[in-house]
C-alpha positions as CSV (number, residue, x, y, z in Angstrom):
1,M,39.9,13.0,-23.0
2,N,36.6,12.1,-21.7
3,E,35.9,12.8,-18.1
4,I,34.8,10.0,-16.1
5,N,33.3,9.9,-12.8
6,Y,34.2,6.6,-11.7
7,H,37.8,4.5,-11.1
8,P,37.5,1.4,-13.8
9,F,37.9,-1.7,-12.2
10,V,40.6,-3.7,-14.0
11,I,41.0,-7.4,-14.1
12,G,43.7,-9.5,-15.2
13,V,43.2,-12.8,-16.6
14,A,45.9,-15.0,-17.2
15,G,46.9,-18.4,-17.7
16,G,48.4,-20.9,-20.0
17,S,47.3,-21.6,-23.8
18,G,44.1,-22.9,-24.0
19,S,43.2,-23.0,-20.3
20,G,39.8,-21.1,-20.9
21,K,40.9,-17.3,-20.6
22,S,38.8,-16.3,-23.5
23,T,35.7,-18.1,-22.1
24,V,35.9,-16.3,-18.7
25,S,36.6,-12.8,-20.9
26,Q,33.9,-13.4,-23.0
27,Q,31.3,-14.5,-20.0
28,V,32.0,-11.0,-18.5
29,L,31.3,-9.2,-21.8
30,A,28.3,-11.3,-22.5
31,S,27.0,-10.9,-19.1
32,F,27.2,-6.8,-18.9
33,G,27.8,-5.5,-22.7
34,A,30.3,-3.6,-24.4
35,D,29.4,0.0,-22.9
36,M,30.2,-1.7,-19.4
37,V,33.1,-3.7,-20.1
38,S,36.1,-3.1,-22.5
39,V,38.4,-6.3,-23.5
40,V,42.4,-5.8,-24.2
41,M,43.5,-8.7,-25.7
42,Q,47.3,-9.2,-25.2
43,D,47.9,-11.3,-28.2
44,D,47.2,-8.3,-30.1
45,Y,49.9,-6.5,-28.7
46,Y,52.8,-9.1,-30.0
47,N,55.9,-7.0,-31.7
48,D,55.7,-5.7,-35.1
49,Q,57.6,-7.9,-36.9
50,S,57.2,-5.8,-40.3
51,D,60.9,-5.7,-40.9
52,L,61.4,-9.7,-40.8
53,P,60.7,-12.2,-43.8
54,P,58.0,-14.7,-43.3
55,D,60.5,-17.7,-42.7
56,V,62.1,-15.7,-39.9
57,R,58.9,-14.5,-38.2
58,R,57.5,-18.1,-37.9
59,R,60.6,-19.2,-36.2
60,Q,60.3,-16.7,-33.4
61,N,59.2,-17.6,-29.7
62,Y,55.9,-16.5,-29.3
63,D,55.5,-17.9,-25.7
64,H,58.2,-15.7,-24.4
65,P,57.3,-12.3,-22.6
66,Q,59.9,-10.3,-25.1
67,A,57.7,-11.4,-27.8
68,F,55.1,-8.7,-26.6
69,D,55.3,-5.0,-26.9
70,W,55.0,-3.9,-23.1
71,P,55.2,-0.4,-23.4
72,L,52.3,0.0,-26.2
73,L,50.4,-2.4,-23.8
74,V,50.8,0.0,-20.4
75,R,50.1,2.7,-22.3
76,H,47.1,1.7,-23.9
77,V,45.6,0.2,-20.6
78,Q,46.6,3.9,-18.7
79,A,44.7,5.6,-21.7
80,L,41.5,3.1,-21.0
81,R,42.1,3.8,-17.0
82,N,42.1,8.0,-17.9
83,G,38.7,7.4,-20.0
84,E,40.5,7.5,-23.4
85,A,39.6,5.7,-26.2
86,I,42.5,3.3,-27.9
87,E,43.2,2.1,-31.2
88,M,44.2,-1.2,-30.7
89,P,46.2,-3.3,-33.0
90,E,45.2,-6.3,-34.7
91,Y,47.4,-9.3,-34.7
92,D,47.4,-11.8,-37.9
93,F,48.6,-15.0,-37.0
94,T,48.3,-16.2,-40.2
95,I,51.7,-14.0,-41.6
96,D,52.8,-13.7,-38.0
97,N,52.6,-9.9,-38.1
98,R,50.2,-7.2,-37.0
99,S,47.8,-6.6,-39.6
100,S,47.0,-3.1,-41.2
101,R,43.8,-2.5,-39.0
102,T,43.3,-1.3,-35.7
103,I,40.5,-2.1,-33.5
104,L,38.6,0.6,-31.7
105,V,38.3,0.2,-27.6
106,K,36.2,2.5,-26.2
107,P,36.9,3.2,-21.7
108,A,34.3,1.4,-19.6
109,P,33.8,1.0,-16.1
110,V,35.2,-2.4,-16.3
111,I,38.4,-3.1,-18.4
112,V,39.4,-7.1,-19.0
113,I,43.2,-7.4,-19.9
114,E,43.2,-11.2,-21.2
115,G,46.7,-13.1,-21.7
116,L,49.3,-15.6,-21.3
117,F,51.5,-12.8,-19.5
118,A,48.3,-10.6,-17.9
119,L,50.2,-10.9,-15.0
120,Y,53.8,-11.0,-15.4
121,D,54.3,-7.2,-15.6
122,A,54.3,-5.4,-12.7
123,D,53.0,-2.1,-14.1
124,L,50.6,-3.7,-15.5
125,R,49.6,-5.4,-12.1
126,E,49.6,-2.3,-10.2
127,M,46.5,-0.8,-12.2
128,M,44.3,-4.1,-11.8
129,S,41.6,-4.3,-8.8
130,L,41.3,-8.4,-9.4
131,K,43.8,-10.9,-10.8
132,I,42.4,-14.1,-11.9
133,F,44.5,-17.4,-13.1
134,V,43.2,-20.0,-15.1
135,D,44.5,-22.8,-13.9
136,T,43.8,-25.9,-16.6
137,A,45.3,-29.8,-17.1
138,P,48.2,-29.7,-19.1
139,D,46.5,-32.3,-21.7
140,V,43.4,-30.1,-22.2
141,R,45.3,-27.0,-22.9
142,F,47.2,-29.0,-25.5
143,I,44.0,-30.8,-27.0
144,R,42.3,-27.1,-26.9
145,R,45.3,-25.4,-28.3
146,M,45.5,-27.7,-31.5
147,Q,42.2,-27.8,-32.2
148,R,42.4,-23.8,-32.8
149,D,45.8,-23.8,-34.3
150,I,43.9,-26.4,-37.0
151,T,40.8,-24.4,-37.6
152,E,41.8,-20.6,-37.3
153,R,45.1,-20.4,-38.0
154,G,45.7,-23.3,-40.7
155,R,48.7,-24.8,-38.8
156,S,49.9,-28.4,-39.5
157,V,49.6,-31.1,-36.5
158,E,53.5,-31.6,-36.7
159,S,53.9,-27.9,-36.5
160,I,51.5,-27.9,-33.8
161,V,53.1,-30.6,-31.8
162,G,56.9,-29.2,-32.3
163,Q,56.2,-25.8,-31.3
164,Y,54.3,-27.0,-28.0
165,M,57.5,-29.2,-27.2
166,E,60.1,-26.5,-28.4
167,T,58.4,-23.2,-26.7
168,V,55.2,-23.5,-25.5
169,R,55.6,-26.2,-22.8
170,P,59.1,-25.1,-21.5
171,M,58.1,-21.4,-21.3
172,H,54.9,-22.0,-19.4
173,K,56.8,-23.6,-16.6
174,Q,59.5,-20.7,-16.9
175,F,57.5,-17.6,-17.3
176,I,53.6,-18.5,-17.0
177,E,53.1,-20.9,-14.2
178,P,55.0,-18.6,-11.8
179,T,52.6,-15.6,-12.2
180,K,50.1,-17.9,-10.5
181,R,51.6,-16.6,-7.2
182,H,50.2,-13.1,-8.2
183,A,46.6,-14.0,-8.5
184,D,43.8,-13.0,-6.3
185,V,41.7,-15.7,-7.5
186,I,42.6,-18.8,-9.0
187,L,40.0,-20.8,-11.1
188,P,40.7,-24.6,-11.1
189,H,39.8,-26.9,-13.6
190,G,39.5,-24.2,-16.1
191,A,36.6,-21.6,-16.7
192,N,34.5,-23.7,-14.3
193,V,31.1,-22.4,-14.3
194,P,30.6,-21.5,-10.5
195,A,33.6,-19.5,-10.5
196,V,32.9,-17.5,-13.6
197,D,29.5,-16.8,-11.7
198,V,31.1,-15.8,-8.7
199,I,33.2,-13.1,-10.6
200,T,30.5,-12.0,-12.9
201,T,28.7,-11.2,-9.6
202,K,31.5,-9.2,-8.2
203,V,31.6,-7.3,-11.8
204,A,27.9,-6.8,-10.9
205,S,28.4,-5.0,-7.8
206,V,31.1,-2.9,-9.5
207,I,28.6,-1.5,-12.2
208,G,25.9,-1.3,-9.8
209,Q,28.3,0.9,-8.0
210,V,29.3,3.2,-11.1
211,K,25.5,3.4,-11.7
212,R,24.5,4.8,-8.6
213,S,27.6,7.1,-8.8
């Protein structure tokens, strides 16, 4: 474990699929660089499904909290806060399972946890200094999700629509939308520029304090 002389500032960025969570996270990362900001992607913490055949994996409900490996995610965030690097799993959506590769994430003064359920787990929330919910209209989120799944994940329109109606929409209402009440900051209309600017200003203040310490 590396000795660190600062208390990491942990930011949780939650919101529905296609809400603009990644835009917020990537803007923070781009503004300050990888030496100052570490990003933990909850999407990479879907459960390992190596014991299931491909057709069964495809039918799983990936929009339910139980689809994630919470113990591993919590351990990894705790490790980063303690100054330890982690080997974050890499999830391959084309095979609905973790790949054989991992992603090295180093500790940093600012740790961003991005995901549908970033604000769902009480243990994770307890470690956060700032909790953000990106609130975006359902039609906008659906269009973004469709574009992403077609171009990045090789999905058909029929399968995207079917999944949206069967799991994405009902799970959002049941599990994701309610986590808004845990947020310190709600970004209306998605990752709008003024709201993101306020967040980066706060992060700049935190990083400035670390550099002076």
